[in-house]
C-alpha positions, 0 to 999 in steps of 0.5 A: 768406653774404650777406657772402661773396657781397658780397665776391665780387661786389666782387672781380669788379667790381674785376677788371673794372674793372682789365681795362677800364682796362688795355685802354683803354691796350692793349698794344704788339707786345711785350706791353708798355704802349701809350704815347701822346704828343702833342707841340705844335710851334708855333715857327718855330725849327729848334732847337725842332723838332730838339728835338722830333724828338729827343724823339720819336725818344728816346721810341721808342728807350726804350719801343720804337717798337712800344710808343708812338704819337706825334703831332706837332701843328703850328700857328702859326709852327711851320707854316713848318717843314712847308714844302717848303723846310724846313731840317728837312724831311728830318728830319720825313720820317725821323720820318714813316717811323718812325711818327711822325705829323705833322699841320698846322693847317688854320686856320694854313694859311688864316691864312697863305695856304698850301695843302697843295701848299706843304707837305711830302708825307705829312703829315696835317691837322687842322681846328685843332691846339689842338682836336687837342691837346685831344682827344688829352689827353681821350683820355689821351695824354701832352702835351709842349711842347718 
């Protein structure tokens, strides 16, 4: 009798673990697995930026925009592509309209003597880009550096 009770208790624990693990990732609006991707962009190169923006759009197209959270973390020389006169500014704006979060590193802004007024509107800010990436990875986000 004790063995049967032990087996049922083990099955209950396994089931609870499965539910907790599944809940941590969550599901999107269509009931599919919710994906999370953090994309590092630290290059001052329009081609790299277009690649990163294409990656974000392709990911949304493939798994469904409602099933993925995407955050682009921008620091170092890459911050230049978030300036008001950026050659990829319109694409960045389109990505943000499609629910891609774009965050700029405040450490880089200070180092380059830039202010928020110099930057594209609607971007977000984090104290340190590398710390943001580390935190996201610690939370289970997938990492991409195109």
